C-alpha positions in Angstrom: -1.4 -31.8 3.6 -0.6 -35.1 1.8 1.9 -37.5 3.4 3.1 -40.6 1.5 5.5 -43.5 2.4 7.8 -44.4 -0.5 9.7 -47.7 -0.2 13.4 -47.7 -0.9 15.4 -50.5 -2.5 17.0 -51.3 0.9 13.6 -52.0 2.4 13.3 -48.8 4.3 10.9 -45.9 3.6 10.9 -42.2 3.5 8.0 -39.9 4.4 7.3 -37.2 1.7 5.4 -34.2 2.8 3.9 -32.9 -0.5 1.8 -30.1 0.9 4.7 -28.7 2.9 7.0 -28.7 -0.1 4.5 -27.0 -2.3 3.7 -24.4 0.4 7.5 -23.7 0.8 7.8 -23.1 -2.9 4.8 -20.8 -3.0 6.1 -18.7 -0.1 9.8 -18.6 -0.9 9.6 -18.6 -4.7 8.8 -14.9 -5.0 11.4 -14.1 -2.3 14.1 -15.9 -4.3 13.0 -14.2 -7.5 13.3 -10.7 -5.9 16.7 -11.6 -4.4 17.8 -12.7 -7.8 16.8 -9.4 -9.3 18.5 -7.5 -6.5 21.7 -9.5 -7.0 21.7 -9.0 -10.8 20.6 -5.4 -10.9 21.5 -4.0 -7.4 19.2 -3.8 -4.4 18.7 0.0 -4.8 17.1 -0.5 -8.2 14.6 -3.1 -6.8 14.0 -0.7 -3.8 13.3 2.1 -6.3 10.9 0.1 -8.4 8.9 -1.1 -5.3 8.9 2.4 -3.8 8.0 4.3 -6.9 5.8 1.9 -8.8 4.3 0.2 -5.7 4.0 3.0 -3.1 4.2 6.3 -5.0 2.2 5.3 -8.1 0.3 2.2 -6.9 -0.7 3.2 -3.4 -0.5 7.0 -3.8 -2.0 6.9 -7.3 -5.1 4.9 -6.2 -5.7 7.0 -3.1 -5.3 10.1 -5.3 -7.7 8.8 -8.0 -10.6 8.2 -5.5 -9.9 11.4 -3.6 -9.9 13.4 -6.9 -13.2 11.8 -8.0 -14.9 12.7 -4.8 -13.2 16.1 -4.7 -14.5 17.0 -8.1 -18.0 15.6 -7.4 -18.6 16.8 -3.9 -16.3 19.8 -3.3 -16.1 21.4 -6.8 -19.5 20.0 -7.9 -18.7 19.6 -11.6 -20.5 17.6 -14.2 -19.2 14.1 -15.2 -18.1 15.3 -18.7 -16.4 18.3 -17.2 -14.6 16.2 -14.6 -13.5 13.8 -17.3 -12.0 16.7 -19.3 -10.4 18.5 -16.4 -8.8 15.4 -14.8 -7.3 14.6 -18.3 -5.5 17.9 -18.2 -3.6 16.8 -15.2 -2.0 14.1 -17.4 -0.3 16.7 -19.6 3.0 16.3 -17.6 3.0 12.7 -18.7 2.7 13.6 -22.3 5.8 15.8 -22.1 7.8 13.0 -20.5 10.5 13.3 -23.2 11.4 16.6 -21.7 12.0 15.0 -18.3 13.8 12.1 -20.0 16.2 14.4 -21.8 16.9 16.3 -18.6 17.8 13.0 -16.7 19.9 11.8 -19.6 21.9 14.9 -20.6 21.7 17.3 -17.6 23.3 15.9 -14.4 22.9 17.8 -11.2 26.0 17.9 -9.0 27.3 15.1 -11.2 24.3 12.7 -10.9 21.8 11.9 -13.7 19.1 10.1 -11.6 19.3 10.8 -7.9 18.6 14.6 -7.9 15.5 14.1 -10.0 14.0 11.6 -7.5 14.6 14.2 -4.8 13.1 17.0 -6.9 10.0 14.9 -7.7 9.4 14.2 -4.0 9.7 17.9 -3.0 7.2 19.0 -5.8 4.7 16.4 -4.8 4.8 17.2 -1.1 4.4 20.9 -1.7 1.5 20.5 -4.2 -0.4 18.1 -1.9 0.0 20.3 1.1 -1.5 23.3 -0.8 -4.6 21.4 -1.9 -5.2 19.9 1.6 -4.6 23.0 3.6 -6.1 25.9 1.6 -9.9 26.2 2.0 -12.3 27.2 -0.7 -9.7 26.7 -3.4 -10.8 27.8 -6.8 -11.3 25.0 -9.3 -8.5 26.1 -11.6 -6.0 26.7 -8.8 -6.8 23.2 -7.5 -6.3 21.9 -11.1 -2.9 23.6 -11.2 -1.7 22.0 -8.0 -3.0 18.6 -9.2 -1.1 19.1 -12.4 2.1 19.9 -10.5 1.7 16.8 -8.4 1.2 14.8 -11.6 4.4 16.4 -12.9 6.2 15.2 -9.8 5.0 11.7 -10.3 6.0 11.8 -14.0 9.5 13.0 -13.2 10.0 10.1 -10.7 8.5 7.7 -13.1 10.6 8.7 -16.1 13.8 8.5 -14.0 13.1 4.9 -12.8 11.9 4.1 -16.3 15.3 5.1 -17.7 17.0 2.6 -15.3 14.4 -0.1 -16.2 14.9 0.4 -20.0 18.7 0.3 -19.6 18.6 -2.9 -17.6 16.2 -4.4 -20.1 18.7 -3.8 -22.9 21.8 -5.0 -20.9 19.9 -8.0 -19.5 17.3 -8.9 -22.2 16.6 -12.2 -20.5 15.3 -10.3 -17.4 13.2 -7.8 -19.3 10.0 -9.6 -18.7 10.9 -10.2 -15.1 11.5 -6.5 -14.5 8.2 -5.5 -16.1 6.5 -8.2 -14.0 8.1 -6.7 -10.8 7.0 -3.2 -11.9 3.4 -4.4 -12.6 3.1 -6.5 -9.5 4.4 -3.7 -7.3 2.0 -1.3 -8.9 -0.9 -3.7 -8.6 -0.3 -4.6 -5.0 0.1 -1.0 -4.1 -3.1 -0.2 -5.9 -4.9 -3.0 -4.0 -3.9 -1.5 -0.7 -4.6 2.0 -1.8 -8.0 1.4 -3.1 -8.9 -0.7 0.0 -8.0 2.2 2.2 -9.3 5.0 -0.1 -13.0 4.8 0.6 -12.4 4.5 4.4 -10.0 7.4 4.4 -12.3 9.6 2.3 -15.1 8.9 4.7 -13.0 9.6 7.8 -10.9 12.6 6.8 -12.5 13.7 3.5 -10.9 14.1 0.1 -8.8 17.0 1.1 -7.5 15.0 4.1 -6.4 12.2 1.8 -4.5 14.8 -0.3 -2.6 15.6 2.9 -1.7 12.0 3.5 -0.4 11.7 -0.1 2.6 13.8 1.0 4.1 10.6 2.5 4.4 8.6 -0.8 6.0 11.7 -2.4 8.4 12.0 0.4 9.5 8.4 -0.2 10.5 9.4 -3.7 13.1 11.8 -2.2 14.3 8.9 0.0 14.9 6.8 -3.1 17.1 9.7 -4.5 19.2 9.7 -1.3 20.0 5.9 -1.3 20.1 5.2 -5.0 23.4 3.8 -6.2 24.7 5.8 -9.2 28.1 6.8 -10.5 29.1 10.4 -10.4 30.0 12.1 -13.8 33.4 13.7 -13.2 34.2 17.1 -14.8 30.9 17.5 -16.6 30.8 20.7 -18.7 27.4 22.4 -18.8 28.5 24.1 -22.0 27.9 20.8 -23.7 24.2 20.7 -22.6 22.8 22.4 -25.8 24.8 20.1 -28.0 23.6 17.1 -26.0 20.0 18.2 -26.4 20.6 18.4 -30.1 22.3 15.0 -30.2 19.5 13.4 -28.2 16.9 14.9 -30.5 18.7 13.6 -33.6 19.0 10.1 -32.0 15.3 10.1 -31.2 14.4 11.2 -34.7 16.7 8.6 -36.2 15.1 5.9 -34.1 11.5 7.0 -34.7 12.1 6.7 -38.5 12.8 3.0 -38.1 9.6 1.1 -39.1 10.2 -1.3 -36.3 9.7 1.6 -33.9 7.0 3.9 -35.4 4.6 1.1 -36.4 4.1 -0.4 -32.9 4.1 3.1 -31.4 1.3 4.0 -33.7 -0.6 0.9 -32.8 -0.2 1.6 -29.0 -1.6 5.1 -29.5 -4.6 3.9 -31.6 -5.5 1.1 -29.3 -5.5 3.4 -26.3 -7.2 6.4 -27.9 -10.1 4.5 -29.4 -10.8 2.6 -26.1 -13.0 5.5 -25.0 -12.8 6.3 -21.3 -16.2 7.1 -19.7 -15.3 6.2 -16.2 -16.6 9.5 -14.7 -20.1 8.8 -16.1 -20.1 5.4 -14.5 -18.7 6.7 -11.2 -21.5 9.3 -10.9 -24.0 6.6 -11.7 -22.6 4.2 -9.1 -22.8 6.8 -6.4 -25.6 9.3 -7.2 -28.2 7.8 -9.5 -31.4 6.7 -7.8 -31.6 3.9 -10.4 -28.1 2.8 -9.7 -26.4 0.9 -6.9 -25.9 4.1 -4.7 -22.6 2.8 -3.3 -21.1 4.4 -0.3 -17.5 5.7 -0.2 -16.2 2.7 1.7 -17.9 0.4 -0.8 -16.4 2.1 -3.8 -12.9 1.8 -2.3 -13.4 -1.8 -1.5 -14.7 -2.7 -5.0 -11.7 -1.0 -6.6 -9.3 -2.8 -4.3 -10.9 -6.2 -5.2 -10.5 -5.1 -8.8 -6.7 -4.7 -8.2 -6.6 -8.4 -7.4 -7.6 -8.9 -11.1 -4.6 -6.7 -12.1 -2.3 -8.9 -9.9 -3.7 -12.0 -11.5 -3.2 -10.6 -14.9 0.5 -9.7 -14.2 1.0 -13.2 -12.6 -0.6 -15.0 -15.5 1.5 -13.0 -18.0 4.7 -13.9 -16.0 3.9 -17.6 -15.7 2.3 -18.3 -19.1 2.3 -15.6 -21.7 5.7 -13.8 -21.5 7.3 -16.1 -24.2 4.5 -15.7 -26.7 4.7 -13.5 -29.9 3.6 -9.9 -29.5 1.0 -9.9 -32.2 -0.9 -13.0 -31.0 -1.2 -11.7 -27.4 -2.4 -8.2 -28.7 -5.1 -9.9 -30.8 -6.6 -12.0 -28.1 -6.3 -9.4 -25.3 -7.9 -6.7 -27.4 -10.9 -9.0 -28.2 -11.2 -10.0 -24.5 -11.0 -6.3 -23.6 -14.0 -5.5 -25.8 -16.0 -8.4 -24.4 -15.3 -7.5 -20.8 -16.8 -4.1 -21.4 -20.2 -5.8 -22.0 -20.3 -6.5 -18.2 -20.7 -2.7 -17.7 -23.6 -2.7 -20.2 -25.3 -5.6 -18.3 -25.0 -3.6 -15.0 -26.2 -0.3 -16.4 -29.3 -2.0 -18.0 -29.9 -3.7 -14.7 -30.0 -7.1 -16.4 -27.9 -8.6 -13.5 -30.9 -8.1 -11.2 -33.2 -10.0 -13.6 -30.8 -12.9 -13.4 -30.8 -12.7 -9.6 -27.2 -11.3 -9.3 -26.9 -8.4 -6.7 -25.1 -5.3 -7.8 -22.3 -5.7 -5.3 -21.4 -9.2 -6.4 -21.7 -8.4 -10.1 -19.6 -5.3 -10.0 -16.8 -7.0 -8.1 -16.7 -9.7 -10.8 -16.8 -7.0 -13.5 -13.9 -5.1 -11.9 -11.7 -8.2 -11.4 -12.2 -9.4 -15.0 -11.7 -5.9 -16.5 -8.6 -5.2 -14.5 -7.1 -8.6 -15.3 -7.6 -8.3 -19.0 -6.5 -4.7 -19.0 -3.2 -5.8 -17.4 -2.7 -8.6 -19.8 -3.3 -6.2 -22.7 -0.8 -3.7 -21.3 2.1 -6.0 -20.3 3.4 -7.0 -23.7 3.2 -3.4 -24.8 5.4 -2.4 -21.9 7.9 -5.1 -22.7 7.9 -4.0 -26.4 8.4 -0.4 -25.4 11.4 -1.2 -23.2 13.0 -3.0 -26.1 12.6 -0.1 -28.5 15.1 2.2 -26.7 18.6 3.0 -28.1 21.7 3.1 -25.9 22.6 6.4 -24.3 19.1 8.0 -24.4 17.1 5.2 -22.6 15.3 7.7 -20.4 14.5 10.1 -23.2 13.3 7.5 -25.7 11.3 5.4 -23.2 9.7 8.6 -22.1 8.9 9.5 -25.7 7.2 6.2 -26.2 5.3 6.4 -22.9 4.2 9.9 -23.7 2.7 8.6 -26.9 0.8 6.1 -24.7 -0.3 8.8 -22.3 -1.4 11.0 -25.2 -3.6 8.0 -26.1 -5.0 7.8 -22.6 -5.7 11.6 -22.6 -7.3 11.4 -26.0 -9.5 8.5 -24.8 -10.6 10.6 -21.8 -11.4 13.7 -23.9 -13.3 11.6 -26.5 -15.1 9.9 -23.7 -16.0 13.3 -22.1 -17.3 14.5 -25.5 -19.4 11.3 -25.8 -20.9 11.8 -22.3 -21.7 15.5 -23.2 -23.3 14.6 -26.6 -25.4 11.9 -25.0 -26.4 14.4 -22.2 -25.1 12.3 -19.3 -25.0 14.6 -16.3 -25.0 14.5 -12.5 -28.7 13.7 -12.5 -29.5 12.3 -15.9 -28.2 8.9 -16.9 -30.7 7.7 -19.5 -28.2 7.4 -22.3 -25.3 6.0 -20.2 -26.0 2.5 -21.6 -25.5 3.8 -25.2 -22.2 5.4 -24.2 -21.1 2.0 -22.8 -22.2 0.2 -26.0 -20.3 2.7 -28.2 -17.2 2.4 -26.1 -17.3 -1.4 -26.4 -17.6 -1.3 -30.2 -14.7 1.1 -30.4 -12.5 -1.3 -28.5 -12.6 -3.7 -31.4 -11.4 -1.1 -34.0 -7.7 -1.3 -33.1 -7.7 -4.9 -34.5 -7.8 -3.4 -38.0 -4.3 -2.0 -37.5 -2.9 -5.0 -35.7 -0.4 -5.5 -38.6 1.6 -2.7 -37.1 2.7 -4.9 -34.2 5.8 -7.1 -34.8 5.4 -10.8 -34.9 8.6 -11.4 -33.1 9.0 -13.3 -29.8 9.1 -11.1 -26.7 12.5 -12.5 -25.5 14.4 -12.3 -28.8 13.0 -9.2 -30.4 15.7 -6.6 -30.9 16.2 -3.4 -33.0 19.0 -3.3 -35.6 22.4 -2.6 -34.2 22.7 0.8 -36.0 19.5 1.9 -34.3 20.5 0.7 -30.9 23.6 3.0 -31.0 26.1 0.2 -31.2 28.0 1.8 -34.1 31.3 2.6 -32.3 33.2 1.9 -29.2 33.2 5.7 -28.5 29.4 5.9 -28.4 29.2 2.8 -26.2 31.6 4.3 -23.7 29.6 7.6 -23.6 26.4 5.7 -23.0 27.9 3.7 -20.2 29.2 6.8 -18.5 25.7 8.0 -18.0 24.4 4.9 -16.2 24.3 3.4 -12.8 27.4 2.6 -10.8 25.9 -0.7 -9.8 25.6 -1.9 -13.3 29.2 -0.8 -14.1 30.4 -2.8 -11.1 28.3 -5.8 -12.2 29.9 -5.6 -15.6 33.4 -5.5 -14.1 32.7 -8.6 -12.0 31.7 -10.5 -15.0 
């Protein structure tokens, strides 16, 4: 701590404690930021973001990922390429997110558009996790079915909170980057804690025991539904549902035809699909190969948790430095860095790190931190762009559509990666061609740059779709859109 005496004109002095002031800013700065968001957007929205992104998806998702990997490898005993393809199937509920989005936008339950879907998601998640954890000798395809149901539960909760985030991003464009930063930081911190505990929990209670513990994050989704602040839709006629589905479909089609929408959407799909996912091959090599590191369960969880620090650093760096930069410039540099970061995996698989005197444990920690940080930097501007492409009245539906395109890209990446592992004959015991799979993946990561022209050049804070696309044509449409949204936002508008 640095203490200085500064002389005053009157001859006196005042002691300035620089270190204490800086420490106070570091500690209370994030608290003031969260309080500001809670004041502007209502505390229940912030609670929902932290609970669903941080605990349900971050903590629960990381625990579920490690548990699933060990469950497929040790309980079901499948090959890496097969595990890659099967786990990709569990992501199908995320591809049909527009269905969940349409339901939350046009089909209220007991007069509410958001709250019942949080509760439903929690119930589905709890039931599916209980079945996997309790039933013994569960057939592979039955286990896959329950995993897919739990994935659907998480997708329903996600699309519901996404709808609120998209609406708030449009109503408060100056806070759009702050909201995405809150979402990403919550997810990253939750993932950090989840990965840190995952290896220890898998070692203590097994992968099936971890599935049992995952009932708690899903139960929290139901709690969010109980406390979420939302206005009730009076006198809703369910006879209008079919027409509202048709109207939502027309609005989605009208928006997708806009070049400012389909061009960046196409880029997001291409950039994700061509970044081949060969994670299962690397995971089997980390844990089973005699020529590999042979990491224990606790070590795997700890390494992944340290990698989450990189994700937090990426989200923080974006919030502090990059959130005001143009979309296209950020996408260019992050995609290049993403390809270069993949070369660290190649160095590890070829064991070049040992020739340089770098132990596996240290090198893979650095690899994971760098990869996660760049991956987060690559993803953040795309999330902000996605939130700004949603028209009024169907925020949940259209944000879900755009995110389903991204999830289709992720699933395509996993399937193509599984095919690559199969073609190169990477199995549970044979990893001779794994280095070639890593090299091909890294080269493919550069290919999206050839379609970078699809990304708008606009600034992240000022970019906005045309008024006719945003659904601002008439006062009647605006009123209908407002009637579907949160009571807290309506009250906030009234106060202003």
